[in-house]
NUKETI-520182 format. One record per residue (C-alpha): y, x negated, z. Coordinates in steps of 0.1 Angstrom, whole numbers, padded with zeros to 4 digits, always signed. Layout:
YXZ...
//
This chain:
+0452-0570-2282+0480-0596-2275+0509-0584-2255+0540-0577-2276+0574-0576-2258+0590-0543-2258+0621-0536-2279+0648-0517-2261+0675-0498-2281+0706-0486-2263+0736-0471-2278+0752-0439-2291+0741-0417-2319+0761-0395-2341+0751-0379-2374+0758-0400-2405+0787-0386-2423+0802-0396-2457+0837-0400-2469+0851-0393-2503+0832-0421-2521+0798-0408-2510+0793-0440-2490+0779-0433-2455+0801-0440-2425+0783-0455-2395+0803-0448-2364+0772-0452-2342+0761-0486-2330+0730-0498-2312+0722-0529-2292+0687-0542-2297+0674-0562-2267+0641-0580-2262+0638-0587-2225+0612-0614-2228+0632-0634-2252+0666-0626-2237+0681-0618-2271+0706-0591-2277+0718-0580-2312+0744-0554-2319+0739-0535-2351+0752-0503-2366+0731-0473-2370+0730-0478-2408+0718-0514-2404+0690-0502-2381+0680-0475-2405+0678-0501-2432+0696-0497-2464+0713-0463-2460+0744-0479-2475+0731-0470-2509+0749-0444-2528+0718-0422-2530+0724-0410-2494+0754-0387-2496+0749-0363-2467+0733-0358-2433+0708-0334-2448+0694-0362-2470+0690-0384-2438+0669-0357-2422+0645-0358-2453+0638-0395-2446+0605-0404-2428+0606-0402-2390+0603-0440-2385+0634-0445-2407+0654-0419-2388+0645-0429-2353+0632-0464-2349+0635-0461-2312+0606-0436-2311+0579-0460-2324+0590-0488-2300+0592-0464-2271+0557-0450-2277+0543-0485-2275+0563-0492-2244+0553-0459-2229+0516-0466-2236+0519-0500-2219+0536-0484-2189+0509-0457-2187+0482-0484-2187+0500-0503-2159+0505-0471-2139+0468-0462-2144+0457-0496-2131+0481-0492-2102+0467-0457-2094+0431-0470-2095+0441-0497-2070+0458-0472-2049+0428-0449-2049+0406-0477-2036+0432-0486-2009+0435-0449-1999+0398-0445-1997+0396-0476-1975+0424-0462-1953+0406-0429-1951+0374-0446-1940+0393-0466-1914+0410-0435-1902+0377-0417-1898+0364-0447-1879+0394-0448-1856+0391-0410-1850+0354-0415-1840+0364-0443-1816+0391-0422-1801+0366-0393-1796+0342-0417-1780+0370-0430-1757+0380-0394-1748+0344-0386-1738+0343-0417-1716+0377-0409-1701+0364-0374-1693+0333-0387-1676+0354-0413-1656+0379-0386-1647+0351-0365-1633+0337-0394-1613+0371-0403-1600+0377-0368-1588+0344-0369-1570+0353-0402-1553+0387-0389-1543+0370-0358-1527+0347-0381-1508+0376-0404-1498+0395-0374-1485+0366-0363-1464+0363-0398-1448+0389-0392-1420+0371-0360-1410+0338-0379-1409+0354-0407-1389+0366-0381-1363+0332-0365-1363+0316-0399-1358+0339-0407-1329+0331-0373-1313+0294-0379-1316+0297-0415-1302+0316-0402-1272+0289-0376-1266+0262-0402-1267+0280-0424-1243+0285-0394-1219+0247-0385-1221+0238-0422-1214+0261-0423-1184+0246-0391-1171+0210-0403-1176+0218-0435-1157+0230-0415-1126+0196-0401-1121+0181-0436-1119+0180-0449-1083+0170-0484-1076+0155-0497-1044+0156-0533-1034+0137-0551-1006+0104-0534-1009+0073-0553-1020+0055-0542-1052+0029-0515-1047+0039-0510-1011+0043-0473-1016+0007-0469-1026-0001-0437-1045+0021-0413-1026+0057-0422-1031+0070-0392-1011+0053-0401-0978+0064-0437-0982+0101-0429-0987+0105-0403-0961+0103-0424-0929+0124-0453-0944+0152-0432-0959+0159-0413-0928+0165-0382-0946
//
């Protein structure tokens, strides 16, 4: 179906009244505007209703007996316009539905990524706290290591005191009995 430009009617409406001669008075006027064509035409209500100038219409009650399209031409035009607008809105809503579903899927993906990162951060936080505990215990271990090293050095010094070295004696001069060999030479 080809696209028809909408017809917009703007204006004021008052019931058609008659004066003494039975001829209708048309105090109401309308402006017809077609936006696509850029035309505007100003017409009276009687001209829009088409031929109500005849002497057969003598009162407002007779106007209400006319068909609906004759009484309110704005209604038919408005219905077409409304249908076109509803169609446009429907298309827009369908497009928005797909965009919203895409955004929802992306949001779920981002939430899953955030949950994964939170799990990783929790694990790293636990590891970091363990490393901090070990780091805090290092000065104590350093002190303990220094204490043990000093103890080893003391024991080594004490063990060296018991070692007596003799110089100036030939190898194997003592024979098998060291005690009898050392007694006469040491003058003890």
